[in-house]
N, C-alpha and C positions, 0 to 999 in steps of 0.2 A: 504494500500500500504506500510505503514511503516514497518509492521512486516512480509511481505512476505518472505524476505530472511534472516533476522536476528531478534532476539527477541526484543520486544519493552516493556519498563517498564514505566508505568504511576503511579506517586505517588501524592496522594492528602492528604495533612495534614490539620487537623482541618476542616474536610468536613462538620461538623455541621453548618458551616457558608457559605456553598456553595449556589450559586443562582440556580434557577430552571433549567437553561440551562445546568449547570454542572451536575446536578442530572439526567437530561434527557440523557446526553451523557453517563454517567455510566450505566444507564438502557439500552440504546441501545447496548452498548458493552457487557453487561451481556448476552443478548439473541441473539447475532448474530449467524447465522447458519454456516458461513464459518470458517473452522479451521484456526487459526492464532497463532503465537508465541507471546502472549500478557500476561503480568503480571500487574495486577492493585493492588496497595497497597493503602488502604484508612485508615486513622486514624480519629476517631471522638469520641465525647462523646455521648453515647447513651441516648436518652430521650424518654419517652413514647409518642407515636403518631407521631414521626417524620418519614419522608419518608425514611431516611437512615435505621432506625430500621426495617421498613417493608421490605425494599430491602434485608437487611442482613438476616432476617428470611426466606425469599423466597429462597435465595441462599443456606442457610444452609439446608433447607428442600430438596433441589434438589441435595445436595452434590457437589455444584459447587464452594464452597469457604472453606477456613479455617479461624478460628478466634483465635486470640491471645489476651487474656484479660490481661491487666496490672493492678496490684494492687497498691494502694497508700502505700507509706512507711512513 
């Protein structure tokens, strides 16, 4: 309902510390079939075997996301 008339932006910072409910919400929003004006920005530190890393790989393979990797300075 929030994004029916105007865009809605959801930002999750340090998502590697997210609980299962938050990850389930992101997963639900990733695969919804109804068109919405929704932008989800997630920042996290990737680590092997994490659910976020698997979700990222799935979205990238389907062409449903863009990734911006930041290098340490």
